[in-house]
Backbone of each chain as ProteinMPNN parsed JSONL, in Angstrom:
{"seq_chain_A": "MSVDSMFVHKMWDETELSKMVDGGIPFPMLSDGAGRVGTIYGIYDADAGVETRGRFIIDPDGIVQGYEVLTPPVGRNVAESLRQIQAFQLVRASKGTEATPSGWKPGKPTLKPGIDLVGRVYMEWKTDMAFDD", "coords_chain_A": {"N_chain_A": [[0.829, -1.186, 0.002], [0.584, 2.168, -0.91], [0.758, 5.758, -1.356], [0.369, 6.122, -4.003], [-1.696, 6.118, -6.971], [-4.033, 3.544, -8.082], [-3.668, 3.34, -10.743], [-1.042, 4.089, -11.271], [0.13, 2.018, -9.871], [-0.516, -0.105, -11.557], [0.978, 0.551, -13.862], [3.543, 0.457, -12.806], [3.776, -2.213, -12.063], [3.473, -3.438, -14.574], [5.582, -2.329, -16.11], [7.947, -2.618, -14.712], [7.996, -4.298, -12.24], [6.987, -6.768, -13.077], [9.078, -7.694, -14.446], [10.78, -8.496, -12.524], [9.364, -10.335, -11.033], [7.882, -13.229, -12.046], [4.977, -13.071, -13.982], [4.081, -10.901, -12.66], [3.127, -8.871, -9.756], [1.678, -10.868, -7.277], [-0.192, -10.272, -5.276], [-2.767, -7.969, -4.082], [-2.177, -4.563, -4.952], [-2.407, -1.905, -3.025], [-4.017, 1.292, -2.945], [-3.539, 4.31, -1.279], [-4.609, 7.098, -1.19], [-3.856, 10.349, -0.016], [-3.004, 9.274, 2.308], [-4.731, 8.139, 4.213], [-5.342, 5.623, 5.385], [-2.758, 4.935, 6.203], [-2.351, 6.899, 8.101], [-4.141, 6.169, 10.121], [-2.912, 3.84, 10.861], [-0.605, 4.839, 11.853], [1.775, 5.299, 10.457], [2.055, 7.108, 8.459], [3.787, 9.712, 6.972], [3.171, 12.878, 7.249], [4.468, 15.253, 6.619], [6.306, 14.612, 4.605], [4.522, 13.52, 2.88], [4.234, 10.819, 2.282], [3.959, 7.229, 2.843], [5.692, 5.641, 5.501], [7.958, 2.802, 5.843], [6.06, 0.63, 6.904], [5.137, -2.469, 8.356], [2.748, -4.836, 8.96], [1.636, -7.626, 10.793], [-1.189, -9.507, 10.703], [-3.5, -11.502, 12.331], [-5.705, -14.446, 11.848], [-7.976, -13.669, 13.283], [-8.03, -11.002, 12.978], [-6.373, -9.569, 14.589], [-3.659, -7.498, 15.407], [-0.553, -8.831, 15.407], [2.121, -8.177, 15.256], [4.426, -5.562, 14.353], [6.571, -3.623, 12.194], [8.498, -0.804, 11.533], [10.242, 1.095, 9.226], [12.479, 3.684, 8.129], [12.449, 5.279, 4.87], [14.929, 4.64, 3.264], [15.918, 2.074, 3.905], [15.491, -1.308, 3.229], [13.193, -4.116, 3.787], [13.502, -7.249, 5.621], [12.456, -10.019, 4.271], [12.577, -12.73, 4.971], [12.732, -12.617, 7.745], [10.233, -11.576, 8.399], [8.633, -13.746, 7.547], [9.558, -15.694, 9.301], [8.585, -14.677, 11.718], [5.822, -14.898, 11.265], [5.612, -17.667, 11.092], [6.28, -18.311, 13.711], [4.196, -17.048, 15.151], [2.099, -18.55, 14.168], [2.705, -21.065, 15.145], [2.463, -20.624, 17.92], [-0.213, -19.973, 18.035], [-1.414, -22.349, 17.132], [-0.728, -23.996, 19.212], [-2.398, -23.141, 21.117], [-1.44, -21.244, 22.893], [0.081, -22.665, 24.678], [2.701, -23.046, 24.077], [5.734, -21.179, 23.608], [7.907, -19.058, 21.675], [11.279, -18.759, 22.019], [13.878, -16.16, 22.024], [15.549, -15.947, 18.892], [14.354, -18.193, 17.86], [13.556, -20.427, 15.273], [11.817, -22.374, 12.74], [12.08, -25.765, 13.674], [13.783, -25.38, 15.798], [13.861, -25.667, 19.417], [10.917, -24.998, 21.405], [9.532, -23.092, 24.155], [7.748, -24.157, 27.061], [5.72, -22.494, 28.821], [5.211, -22.37, 32.314], [4.723, -23.256, 35.779], [6.874, -24.858, 36.465], [8.882, -23.945, 34.909], [9.723, -21.563, 35.8], [12.443, -19.577, 36.64], [14.139, -21.469, 35.575], [14.764, -21.297, 32.952], [17.324, -21.129, 31.934], [18.142, -23.722, 31.795], [16.901, -24.735, 29.632], [17.347, -23.064, 27.489], [19.974, -21.595, 25.717], [22.343, -18.913, 25.348], [23.57, -18.959, 22.819], [21.61, -19.914, 21.238], [20.161, -17.762, 20.476], [21.134, -16.894, 18.15], [21.576, -17.319, 14.569], [22.692, -20.438, 13.19]], "CA_chain_A": [[-0.01, 0.009, 0.013], [1.303, 3.442, -0.923], [-0.134, 6.86, -1.726], [0.204, 6.145, -5.456], [-3.012, 5.658, -7.439], [-4.027, 2.196, -8.632], [-3.205, 3.442, -12.133], [0.408, 4.046, -11.188], [0.471, 0.632, -9.489], [-0.6, -0.908, -12.779], [2.128, 0.826, -14.745], [4.799, -0.001, -12.153], [3.775, -3.685, -12.18], [3.66, -3.834, -15.978], [6.844, -1.915, -16.755], [9.143, -2.956, -13.926], [7.92, -5.398, -11.278], [6.791, -8.042, -13.753], [10.402, -8.146, -14.91], [11.437, -9.113, -11.361], [8.543, -11.434, -10.555], [7.148, -13.809, -13.18], [3.523, -12.905, -13.904], [3.739, -9.68, -11.923], [2.869, -8.978, -8.308], [0.529, -11.771, -7.109], [-1.143, -9.795, -4.281], [-3.301, -6.636, -4.432], [-1.356, -3.381, -4.674], [-3.434, -0.988, -2.565], [-3.766, 2.736, -3.077], [-3.964, 5.038, -0.067], [-4.529, 8.528, -1.454], [-3.871, 11.23, 1.163], [-2.463, 8.581, 3.484], [-5.766, 7.997, 5.234], [-5.138, 4.376, 6.119], [-1.463, 5.046, 6.833], [-2.5, 7.753, 9.302], [-4.785, 5.349, 11.167], [-1.932, 2.84, 11.297], [0.474, 5.523, 12.534], [3.045, 5.233, 9.727], [2.036, 8.093, 7.372], [4.599, 10.913, 7.248], [2.399, 13.959, 6.624], [5.38, 16.282, 6.105], [6.842, 14.128, 3.324], [3.42, 13.101, 2.02], [4.371, 9.409, 1.889], [3.946, 6.247, 3.914], [6.976, 5.024, 5.832], [7.961, 1.349, 5.573], [5.37, -0.108, 7.966], [4.709, -3.839, 7.99], [1.874, -5.334, 10.032], [1.191, -9.029, 10.71], [-2.557, -9.54, 11.255], [-3.86, -12.908, 12.436], [-7.033, -14.758, 11.274], [-9.018, -12.965, 14.04], [-7.934, -9.541, 12.736], [-5.554, -8.991, 15.656], [-2.285, -7.161, 15.028], [0.399, -9.567, 16.251], [3.397, -7.541, 15.239], [4.692, -4.621, 13.277], [7.911, -3.102, 12.06], [8.453, 0.413, 10.741], [11.569, 1.562, 8.847], [12.511, 4.896, 7.281], [12.431, 4.84, 3.472], [16.077, 4.103, 2.499], [16.335, 0.699, 4.251], [14.48, -2.302, 2.855], [12.823, -5.077, 4.784], [13.994, -8.62, 5.503], [11.257, -10.844, 4.105], [12.745, -13.975, 5.723], [12.388, -12.36, 9.151], [8.77, -11.492, 8.481], [8.095, -15.107, 7.44], [9.878, -16.367, 10.566], [7.652, -14.224, 12.746], [4.521, -15.48, 11.007], [5.679, -19.092, 11.504], [6.258, -18.339, 15.188], [2.843, -16.74, 15.624], [1.218, -19.649, 13.796], [2.955, -22.148, 16.094], [1.898, -20.275, 19.209], [-1.679, -20.071, 17.905], [-1.793, -23.77, 17.015], [-0.552, -24.607, 20.524], [-3.357, -22.436, 21.97], [-0.736, -20.493, 23.918], [0.857, -23.512, 25.604], [4.098, -22.982, 23.71], [6.236, -19.854, 23.269], [9.14, -19.19, 20.909], [12.287, -17.866, 22.6], [14.724, -15.38, 21.107], [16.307, -16.713, 17.938], [13.64, -19.352, 17.405], [13.038, -20.596, 13.901], [11.277, -23.722, 12.645], [13.05, -26.817, 13.971], [14.413, -25.114, 17.087], [12.921, -25.968, 20.507], [10.075, -23.953, 21.938], [9.408, -23.169, 25.597], [6.375, -24.432, 27.525], [5.643, -21.704, 30.066], [4.459, -22.988, 33.41], [5.358, -23.019, 37.073], [8.131, -25.565, 36.527], [9.921, -23.283, 34.086], [10.136, -20.318, 36.458], [13.828, -19.619, 37.166], [14.897, -22.576, 34.998], [14.895, -21.134, 31.488], [18.713, -21.364, 31.576], [18.346, -25.149, 31.514], [16.235, -25.048, 28.352], [17.696, -22.12, 26.433], [21.347, -21.057, 25.86], [22.457, -17.656, 24.578], [23.925, -19.159, 21.399], [20.365, -20.196, 20.498], [19.608, -16.502, 19.98], [21.76, -16.595, 16.849], [21.527, -18.335, 13.543], [23.875, -21.308, 13.215]], "C_chain_A": [[0.895, 1.244, -0.004], [0.294, 4.52, -1.34], [-0.353, 6.959, -3.244], [-1.188, 5.645, -5.832], [-2.875, 4.231, -7.953], [-3.556, 2.203, -10.088], [-1.689, 3.385, -12.195], [0.889, 2.633, -10.792], [0.493, -0.262, -10.737], [0.622, -0.72, -13.65], [3.418, 0.322, -14.119], [4.899, -1.524, -12.284], [4.087, -4.102, -13.609], [5.089, -3.516, -16.471], [8.073, -2.376, -15.978], [9.039, -4.234, -13.128], [7.752, -6.754, -11.953], [8.084, -8.569, -14.371], [11.256, -8.702, -13.785], [10.706, -10.354, -10.909], [7.718, -11.945, -11.715], [5.645, -13.632, -12.964], [3.097, -11.668, -13.146], [3.438, -9.937, -10.453], [1.584, -9.78, -8.056], [-0.527, -11.267, -6.127], [-1.642, -8.408, -4.668], [-2.342, -5.52, -4.04], [-2.342, -2.273, -4.327], [-3.031, 0.481, -2.678], [-4.354, 3.455, -1.865], [-3.78, 6.533, -0.287], [-4.683, 9.332, -0.18], [-3.429, 10.502, 2.439], [-3.464, 8.328, 4.598], [-5.569, 6.73, 6.084], [-3.817, 4.417, 6.876], [-1.496, 5.887, 8.101], [-3.116, 6.961, 10.445], [-3.761, 4.356, 11.721], [-0.659, 3.49, 11.881], [1.789, 5.557, 11.774], [3.095, 6.258, 8.582], [2.859, 9.327, 7.815], [3.961, 12.089, 6.526], [3.322, 15.003, 6.028], [5.937, 15.878, 4.723], [5.731, 13.717, 2.367], [3.501, 11.651, 1.548], [4.221, 8.529, 3.125], [5.389, 5.851, 4.226], [6.858, 3.513, 5.66], [7.372, 0.571, 6.727], [4.936, -1.468, 7.482], [3.993, -4.44, 9.188], [1.507, -6.792, 9.782], [-0.146, -9.105, 11.439], [-3.022, -11.009, 11.212], [-5.282, -13.182, 11.927], [-8.192, -14.108, 12.053], [-8.978, -11.457, 13.835], [-7.119, -8.831, 13.786], [-4.146, -8.703, 15.135], [-1.334, -7.895, 15.97], [1.756, -8.916, 16.289], [3.512, -6.494, 14.161], [6.113, -4.159, 13.326], [7.805, -1.854, 11.184], [9.897, 0.896, 10.484], [11.45, 2.869, 8.08], [12.772, 4.423, 5.833], [13.715, 4.211, 2.912], [16.468, 2.657, 2.837], [15.189, -0.279, 3.993], [14.265, -3.341, 3.948], [13.57, -6.386, 4.592], [12.791, -9.555, 5.46], [11.359, -12.129, 4.923], [12.389, -13.765, 7.188], [10.869, -12.224, 9.335], [8.135, -12.893, 8.448], [8.362, -15.887, 8.72], [8.907, -15.963, 11.646], [6.266, -14.815, 12.521], [4.51, -16.949, 11.428], [5.64, -19.217, 13.012], [4.849, -18.063, 15.704], [1.869, -17.875, 15.303], [1.447, -20.836, 14.765], [2.314, -21.861, 17.431], [0.376, -20.426, 19.159], [-2.152, -21.522, 17.874], [-1.677, -24.468, 18.38], [-1.532, -24.045, 21.553], [-2.623, -21.771, 23.173], [0.053, -21.345, 24.89], [2.346, -23.512, 25.28], [4.472, -21.522, 23.382], [7.575, -20.031, 22.561], [10.182, -18.218, 21.464], [13.08, -17.106, 21.541], [15.515, -16.287, 20.169], [15.603, -17.955, 17.396], [13.405, -19.297, 15.901], [12.576, -22.039, 13.771], [12.355, -24.78, 12.856], [13.734, -26.621, 15.315], [13.386, -25.32, 18.225], [12.124, -24.735, 20.946], [10.111, -24.061, 23.475], [7.939, -23.452, 25.952], [6.219, -23.741, 28.876], [4.75, -22.393, 31.091], [5.264, -22.82, 34.684], [6.718, -23.693, 37.153], [9.252, -24.86, 35.794], [10.438, -22.015, 34.771], [11.552, -20.47, 37.038], [14.683, -20.71, 36.538], [15.042, -22.471, 33.485], [16.323, -21.43, 31.052], [18.983, -22.838, 31.267], [17.805, -25.532, 30.138], [16.824, -24.246, 27.192], [19.059, -21.531, 26.715], [21.456, -19.813, 24.951], [22.821, -17.889, 23.104], [22.698, -19.52, 20.562], [19.701, -18.917, 19.988], [20.083, -16.199, 18.561], [21.543, -17.711, 15.852], [22.803, -19.157, 13.544], [24.892, -20.846, 12.166]], "O_chain_A": [[1.84, 1.352, 0.777], [-0.865, 4.226, -1.634], [-1.153, 7.77, -3.712], [-1.788, 4.85, -5.108], [-1.773, 3.756, -8.225], [-3.097, 1.182, -10.6], [-1.117, 2.72, -13.059], [1.894, 2.13, -11.296], [1.408, -1.062, -10.932], [1.227, -1.684, -14.118], [4.293, -0.185, -14.821], [5.967, -2.06, -12.578], [4.878, -5.018, -13.831], [5.715, -4.326, -17.155], [9.148, -2.508, -16.563], [9.851, -5.146, -13.283], [8.286, -7.762, -11.49], [8.174, -9.732, -14.764], [12.307, -9.297, -14.022], [11.324, -11.317, -10.456], [6.942, -11.196, -12.309], [5.108, -13.99, -11.916], [1.904, -11.403, -12.997], [3.489, -11.072, -9.978], [0.521, -9.418, -8.56], [-1.65, -11.771, -6.131], [-1.018, -7.735, -5.489], [-1.77, -5.524, -2.949], [-3.034, -1.755, -5.204], [-1.864, 0.844, -2.526], [-5.504, 3.237, -1.484], [-2.924, 7.165, 0.332], [-5.545, 9.034, 0.647], [-3.481, 11.073, 3.528], [-3.106, 8.303, 5.775], [-5.622, 6.765, 7.313], [-3.739, 3.998, 8.031], [-0.763, 5.623, 9.054], [-2.679, 7.062, 11.591], [-3.752, 4.071, 12.918], [0.244, 2.793, 12.344], [2.83, 5.819, 12.376], [4.061, 6.281, 7.819], [2.639, 9.889, 8.887], [4.18, 12.28, 5.33], [2.979, 15.595, 5.004], [6.021, 16.697, 3.808], [5.97, 13.578, 1.167], [2.906, 11.293, 0.531], [4.331, 8.981, 4.265], [6.213, 5.739, 3.318], [5.777, 3.003, 5.366], [8.108, -0.086, 7.464], [4.44, -1.624, 6.366], [4.551, -4.541, 10.281], [1.109, -7.149, 8.673], [-0.235, -8.809, 12.63], [-2.938, -11.664, 10.173], [-6.0, -12.235, 11.604], [-9.296, -14.01, 11.517], [-9.768, -10.717, 14.422], [-7.165, -7.604, 13.873], [-3.522, -9.555, 14.502], [-1.304, -7.626, 17.171], [2.487, -9.083, 17.265], [2.783, -6.527, 13.169], [6.79, -4.277, 14.348], [7.083, -1.863, 10.186], [10.67, 1.08, 11.424], [10.426, 3.129, 7.45], [13.254, 3.312, 5.611], [13.593, 3.281, 2.114], [17.276, 2.067, 2.121], [14.072, -0.095, 4.477], [15.039, -3.438, 4.9], [14.19, -6.618, 3.553], [12.182, -9.846, 6.49], [10.37, -12.58, 5.503], [11.801, -14.65, 7.81], [10.307, -12.708, 10.318], [7.221, -13.187, 9.217], [7.51, -16.648, 9.179], [8.447, -16.807, 12.415], [5.598, -15.196, 13.482], [3.55, -17.428, 12.033], [5.025, -20.144, 13.538], [4.364, -18.762, 16.593], [0.935, -18.135, 16.061], [0.498, -21.518, 15.151], [1.69, -22.741, 18.024], [-0.246, -20.93, 20.094], [-3.149, -21.879, 18.501], [-2.421, -25.403, 18.673], [-1.5, -24.43, 22.722], [-3.128, -21.749, 24.295], [0.641, -20.816, 25.834], [3.164, -23.926, 26.102], [3.632, -20.741, 22.937], [8.291, -21.004, 22.796], [10.0, -17.003, 21.394], [12.973, -17.366, 20.343], [16.087, -17.285, 20.607], [16.164, -18.687, 16.581], [13.095, -18.245, 15.341], [12.914, -22.861, 14.623], [13.434, -24.689, 12.269], [14.215, -27.584, 15.912], [12.184, -25.164, 18.01], [12.595, -23.601, 20.867], [10.662, -25.019, 24.019], [7.021, -23.043, 25.241], [6.534, -24.304, 29.925], [3.686, -22.92, 30.769], [6.376, -22.291, 34.654], [7.623, -23.189, 37.818], [10.429, -25.138, 36.024], [11.462, -21.461, 34.373], [11.817, -21.379, 37.825], [15.841, -20.873, 36.923], [15.401, -23.442, 32.819], [16.542, -21.92, 29.944], [19.937, -23.164, 30.561], [18.213, -26.539, 29.559], [16.801, -24.697, 26.046], [19.302, -21.022, 27.809], [20.763, -19.692, 23.941], [22.426, -17.108, 22.239], [22.733, -19.444, 19.334], [18.788, -18.976, 19.165], [19.51, -15.361, 17.865], [21.353, -18.873, 16.212], [23.877, -18.643, 13.859], [25.957, -21.449, 12.03]]}, "seq_chain_B": "MGEELDVSCARPISGAVGEDAPETAEKEQQEKKEVKNMIMVGRKAPDFTAPAYHKGKFVNVTLSDYAGKWVVLCFYPGDFTFV", "coords_chain_B": {"N_chain_B": [[-12.118, -11.446, -3.922], [-13.068, -8.925, -3.578], [-15.112, -6.254, -4.93], [-15.053, -5.485, -8.448], [-13.711, -2.544, -9.885], [-15.096, 0.201, -11.726], [-13.436, 1.99, -14.193], [-12.796, 5.392, -14.161], [-12.393, 8.955, -14.536], [-12.279, 10.048, -12.053], [-10.444, 9.6, -9.141], [-10.596, 6.739, -7.2], [-10.76, 6.583, -3.647], [-9.339, 5.651, -0.44], [-10.538, 4.582, 2.815], [-11.57, 4.538, 6.257], [-13.545, 1.839, 7.639], [-16.72, 1.473, 9.11], [-18.091, 3.14, 12.012], [-17.951, 6.733, 11.92], [-15.322, 8.565, 13.334], [-15.648, 11.137, 15.793], [-14.896, 13.918, 14.209], [-13.952, 16.607, 14.608], [-13.461, 16.779, 17.328], [-11.485, 14.844, 17.552], [-9.478, 15.931, 15.976], [-8.814, 18.263, 17.389], [-7.878, 17.105, 19.667], [-5.668, 15.741, 18.704], [-4.056, 17.855, 17.867], [-3.56, 19.041, 20.28], [-2.141, 17.068, 21.627], [-0.119, 16.497, 19.881], [0.941, 14.115, 19.206], [0.796, 11.13, 17.457], [-1.292, 8.308, 17.854], [0.099, 5.117, 18.089], [-0.436, 1.941, 16.578], [-1.529, -0.749, 18.626], [-0.038, -3.82, 19.528], [-1.684, -6.991, 19.709], [-4.17, -5.976, 19.681], [-7.205, -5.264, 17.857], [-6.884, -4.896, 14.328], [-7.296, -1.839, 12.62], [-10.091, -1.57, 10.478], [-10.398, -1.188, 6.914], [-11.179, 0.075, 3.639], [-9.772, -0.055, 0.414], [-8.888, 1.119, -2.857], [-7.428, -0.967, -5.387], [-4.836, -2.389, -7.478], [-4.863, -5.481, -9.003], [-3.537, -8.163, -10.453], [-4.124, -7.406, -13.228], [-6.602, -6.227, -12.898], [-8.751, -3.65, -11.579], [-9.685, -3.357, -8.268], [-11.71, -3.252, -5.259], [-10.457, -3.463, -2.062], [-11.067, -4.841, 1.078], [-10.075, -4.982, 4.366], [-11.326, -6.629, 6.335], [-12.46, -8.591, 4.827], [-10.603, -10.549, 4.689], [-10.734, -12.042, 6.928], [-10.002, -14.858, 8.918], [-7.734, -15.52, 7.621], [-4.158, -15.225, 7.534], [-2.645, -12.091, 7.339], [-0.362, -9.951, 5.724], [0.317, -6.68, 5.919], [1.712, -4.224, 4.093], [3.27, -1.139, 3.955], [4.734, 1.352, 1.837], [7.063, 3.84, 0.598], [6.749, 4.768, -2.156], [5.703, 4.051, -5.569], [8.017, 3.105, -8.107], [10.146, 4.047, -6.68], [13.309, 3.215, -5.17], [14.086, 1.227, -3.311]], "CA_chain_B": [[-11.116, -10.411, -3.709], [-13.711, -7.607, -3.567], [-15.818, -5.903, -6.164], [-14.216, -4.864, -9.471], [-14.04, -1.113, -9.996], [-15.172, 0.833, -13.03], [-12.39, 3.034, -14.327], [-13.202, 6.708, -14.649], [-11.367, 9.955, -14.309], [-12.185, 10.318, -10.62], [-9.644, 8.612, -8.46], [-11.192, 6.197, -5.989], [-9.897, 6.742, -2.493], [-9.479, 4.699, 0.637], [-11.069, 5.166, 4.058], [-11.89, 3.581, 7.341], [-14.868, 1.225, 7.592], [-17.346, 1.511, 10.449], [-18.633, 4.429, 12.374], [-17.005, 7.815, 11.828], [-14.869, 9.172, 14.59], [-16.01, 12.554, 15.875], [-13.713, 14.442, 13.557], [-13.431, 17.846, 15.176], [-12.917, 16.465, 18.643], [-10.247, 14.111, 17.372], [-8.464, 16.882, 15.471], [-8.369, 19.111, 18.494], [-7.102, 16.288, 20.585], [-4.385, 15.472, 18.086], [-3.246, 19.046, 17.908], [-3.12, 19.235, 21.656], [-1.117, 16.084, 22.012], [0.9, 16.49, 18.829], [1.488, 12.754, 19.103], [-0.178, 10.214, 16.893], [-1.31, 7.024, 18.533], [0.557, 3.988, 17.293], [-1.179, 0.711, 16.719], [-1.099, -1.638, 19.705], [-0.07, -5.254, 19.227], [-2.657, -7.677, 20.538], [-5.474, -5.336, 19.501], [-7.797, -5.404, 16.536], [-6.386, -4.015, 13.293], [-8.368, -0.968, 12.092], [-10.576, -2.03, 9.196], [-10.395, -0.163, 5.872], [-11.375, -0.327, 2.235], [-8.9, 0.742, -0.451], [-8.809, 0.658, -4.246], [-6.165, -1.669, -5.631], [-4.559, -3.073, -8.742], [-4.568, -6.867, -8.702], [-3.5, -9.078, -11.597], [-4.803, -6.935, -14.414], [-7.906, -5.647, -12.637], [-8.896, -2.701, -10.471], [-10.66, -3.911, -7.338], [-11.764, -2.678, -3.92], [-9.991, -4.436, -1.05], [-11.468, -4.537, 2.467], [-9.27, -5.836, 5.259], [-12.109, -7.624, 7.056], [-12.762, -9.716, 3.907], [-9.542, -11.535, 4.863], [-10.893, -12.74, 8.229], [-9.702, -16.307, 8.791], [-6.437, -15.692, 6.977], [-3.046, -14.381, 7.965], [-2.461, -10.964, 6.434], [0.771, -9.047, 5.913], [-0.017, -5.36, 5.345], [2.977, -3.505, 3.901], [3.277, 0.216, 3.413], [6.039, 1.741, 1.305], [6.978, 5.261, 0.236], [6.206, 5.096, -3.447], [6.039, 3.283, -6.777], [9.206, 3.547, -8.886], [11.296, 4.384, -5.863], [14.373, 2.258, -5.496], [14.323, 0.125, -2.369]], "C_chain_B": [[-11.763, -9.025, -3.644], [-14.263, -7.263, -4.927], [-14.885, -5.228, -7.15], [-14.684, -3.416, -9.627], [-14.153, -0.684, -11.456], [-14.126, 1.92, -13.071], [-13.015, 4.307, -14.849], [-12.129, 7.694, -14.296], [-11.223, 10.297, -12.826], [-11.386, 9.207, -9.977], [-10.352, 8.067, -7.267], [-10.223, 6.368, -4.812], [-10.252, 5.778, -1.394], [-10.095, 5.386, 1.85], [-11.365, 4.097, 5.04], [-13.292, 3.037, 7.132], [-15.435, 1.246, 8.993], [-17.758, 2.935, 10.758], [-17.563, 5.511, 12.297], [-16.576, 8.285, 13.221], [-15.365, 10.594, 14.613], [-14.819, 13.414, 15.431], [-13.105, 15.651, 14.25], [-12.77, 17.568, 16.524], [-11.555, 15.789, 18.511], [-9.134, 15.034, 16.903], [-7.907, 17.732, 16.602], [-7.453, 18.331, 19.405], [-5.706, 16.007, 20.012], [-3.476, 16.68, 18.113], [-2.701, 19.306, 19.312], [-1.955, 18.302, 21.999], [0.115, 16.145, 21.11], [1.612, 15.144, 18.725], [0.401, 11.883, 18.492], [-0.121, 8.889, 17.667], [-0.826, 5.941, 17.603], [-0.362, 2.813, 17.574], [-0.63, -0.084, 17.913], [-1.11, -3.085, 19.231], [-1.028, -5.938, 20.203], [-4.04, -7.066, 20.459], [-5.92, -5.485, 18.057], [-7.167, -4.419, 15.544], [-7.508, -3.144, 12.771], [-8.787, -1.455, 10.688], [-10.557, -0.865, 8.206], [-10.771, -0.767, 4.559], [-10.465, 0.554, 1.374], [-8.946, 0.197, -1.872], [-7.465, 0.009, -4.492], [-6.085, -2.134, -7.063], [-4.172, -4.508, -8.399], [-4.67, -7.698, -9.954], [-4.352, -8.629, -12.753], [-6.171, -6.344, -14.196], [-7.812, -4.595, -11.555], [-10.007, -3.232, -9.561], [-10.671, -3.078, -6.053], [-11.359, -3.74, -2.937], [-10.397, -3.958, 0.322], [-10.744, -5.514, 3.382], [-10.106, -6.952, 5.882], [-12.573, -8.778, 6.166], [-11.737, -10.838, 4.059], [-9.615, -12.208, 6.222], [-10.713, -14.238, 8.007], [-8.379, -16.594, 8.115], [-5.39, -14.823, 7.654], [-2.793, -13.33, 6.919], [-1.155, -10.242, 6.772], [0.414, -7.755, 5.18], [1.278, -4.538, 5.296], [2.73, -2.137, 3.32], [4.675, 0.52, 2.875], [5.916, 3.143, 0.734], [6.424, 5.548, -1.158], [6.609, 4.18, -4.569], [7.263, 3.914, -7.464], [10.281, 4.17, -7.988], [12.217, 3.171, -5.841], [14.447, 1.048, -4.592], [13.156, -0.867, -2.388]], "O_chain_B": [[-11.041, -8.028, -3.656], [-13.933, -7.887, -5.935], [-14.006, -4.47, -6.74], [-15.87, -3.106, -9.519], [-13.4, -1.149, -12.311], [-13.949, 2.673, -12.114], [-13.693, 4.294, -15.875], [-11.065, 7.314, -13.807], [-10.175, 10.777, -12.392], [-11.616, 8.025, -10.234], [-10.698, 8.835, -6.37], [-9.006, 6.302, -4.987], [-11.319, 5.165, -1.401], [-10.169, 6.614, 1.91], [-11.408, 2.91, 4.718], [-14.134, 3.695, 6.521], [-14.702, 1.055, 9.964], [-17.772, 3.808, 9.891], [-16.394, 5.246, 12.577], [-17.384, 8.381, 14.145], [-15.495, 11.214, 13.557], [-13.863, 13.609, 16.182], [-11.893, 15.715, 14.455], [-11.676, 18.052, 16.815], [-10.61, 16.099, 19.236], [-7.996, 14.94, 17.364], [-6.696, 17.895, 16.748], [-6.412, 18.813, 19.852], [-4.706, 16.032, 20.729], [-2.274, 16.56, 18.351], [-1.558, 19.724, 19.499], [-0.945, 18.707, 22.574], [1.236, 15.877, 21.54], [2.733, 15.052, 18.223], [-0.748, 11.889, 18.933], [0.946, 8.425, 18.07], [-1.276, 5.846, 16.461], [-0.974, 2.703, 18.636], [0.573, -0.087, 18.171], [-2.073, -3.53, 18.607], [-1.168, -5.528, 21.355], [-4.979, -7.559, 21.084], [-5.128, -5.788, 17.164], [-6.944, -3.254, 15.874], [-8.592, -3.66, 12.497], [-7.941, -1.715, 9.831], [-10.683, 0.296, 8.598], [-10.695, -1.982, 4.377], [-10.394, 1.766, 1.58], [-9.031, -1.013, -2.083], [-6.468, 0.387, -3.878], [-7.088, -2.26, -7.766], [-3.263, -4.734, -7.601], [-5.767, -7.918, -10.468], [-5.213, -9.375, -13.219], [-6.854, -5.989, -15.157], [-6.913, -4.631, -10.715], [-11.115, -3.519, -10.014], [-9.752, -2.299, -5.798], [-11.896, -4.847, -2.988], [-10.118, -2.821, 0.702], [-10.802, -6.728, 3.183], [-9.654, -8.095, 5.955], [-13.021, -9.811, 6.662], [-11.975, -11.958, 3.606], [-8.666, -12.876, 6.633], [-11.21, -14.802, 7.033], [-7.943, -17.742, 8.034], [-5.712, -13.808, 8.271], [-2.731, -13.641, 5.73], [-0.869, -9.957, 7.935], [0.234, -7.752, 3.962], [1.856, -4.204, 6.33], [2.051, -1.998, 2.302], [5.672, 0.013, 3.388], [4.816, 3.596, 0.418], [5.677, 6.514, -1.316], [7.693, 3.597, -4.557], [7.481, 5.123, -7.386], [11.232, 4.762, -8.496], [11.892, 2.166, -6.474], [14.823, -0.038, -5.033], [13.178, -1.859, -1.66]]}, "name": "protein", "num_of_chains": 2, "seq": "MSVDSMFVHKMWDETELSKMVDGGIPFPMLSDGAGRVGTIYGIYDADAGVETRGRFIIDPDGIVQGYEVLTPPVGRNVAESLRQIQAFQLVRASKGTEATPSGWKPGKPTLKPGIDLVGRVYMEWKTDMAFDDMGEELDVSCARPISGAVGEDAPETAEKEQQEKKEVKNMIMVGRKAPDFTAPAYHKGKFVNVTLSDYAGKWVVLCFYPGDFTFV"}
């Protein structure tokens, strides 16, 4: 979503993005004239007249589970967004009985919060697990 | 994916869905605070409808139509910018 019109989205997809992604952009490219939606989401920069790089993860119940906002010159890390979605999906599937510690990614152990874990996380989780192998 | 839009010279625009906020009161409050409220995690995402380009068509997209699915909503500064 950007402040560009849907007509500009079409031209951008046709002239440039379809040369990066086969068949063009597969998801809807939303237009937010005047930054109305961006203002509600708190990421519209009214002085510059553009949206900043806000990214929101919204779950099947419509709940915002996470967001990240960057200034324009730095791009996002898609792999990190996917990792967060996988973590939120795991927590949801476990109905909150599991949690993903720092550095978790699919295949790494989760934590099962409960009275037995209080004060004993050091036995389950080591600082090197915060980093990618 | 939402209703298809007829193309005309008027630009369709986006907006919030649901009851209108009391605009003047909100404006005054915002000016007073000079701080915009950020979204809270763990709370409902504000619903909206926005015109969109999707695979060769112009459509209207409403966030709440995606209930039951995981949604990634990405904002970016502008088409044809570099990053």
